Wavefront OBJ file of the C-alpha trace (Angstrom):
o trace
v 121.798 82.843 100.596
v 120.869 85.201 103.393
v 124.137 87.117 103.337
v 123.647 88.109 99.724
v 120.151 89.326 100.525
v 121.431 91.436 103.401
v 124.115 92.944 101.201
v 121.578 93.827 98.528
v 119.321 95.406 101.152
v 122.191 97.483 102.541
v 123.119 98.597 99.037
v 119.521 99.579 98.343
v 119.281 101.570 101.580
v 122.531 103.324 100.656
v 121.443 104.157 97.114
v 117.850 105.079 97.876
v 118.465 108.608 99.269
v 120.478 109.525 96.157
v 117.741 108.132 93.935
v 115.077 110.068 95.834
v 117.058 113.311 95.600
v 117.382 112.875 91.852
v 113.777 111.752 91.475
v 112.380 114.748 93.353
v 113.828 117.047 90.691
v 112.042 115.147 87.939
v 108.970 114.273 89.965
v 106.543 116.834 88.566
v 107.442 116.157 84.957
v 107.470 112.383 85.323
v 104.259 112.249 87.353
v 102.437 114.283 84.717
v 103.796 111.947 82.072
v 102.756 108.937 84.134
v 99.216 110.273 84.520
v 99.004 110.756 80.761
v 100.240 107.218 80.156
v 98.091 105.662 82.862
v 94.930 107.524 81.871
v 95.196 108.765 78.273
v 91.563 109.875 78.259
v 92.004 112.312 81.144
v 92.315 115.972 80.197
v 95.672 116.606 81.842
l 1 2 3 4 5 6 7 8 9 10 11 12 13 14 15 16 17 18 19 20 21 22 23 24 25 26 27 28 29 30 31 32 33 34 35 36 37 38 39 40 41 42 43 44
């Protein structure tokens, strides 16, 4: 029900900053990889 949704949202808000901190370290590498995967014909 609604309570479970609220709990999940609170958990997400709590975990998101940690995820973003970790992601920012890997961002350049992963974004380059993503561009290669998304557009294999681009000369990246």
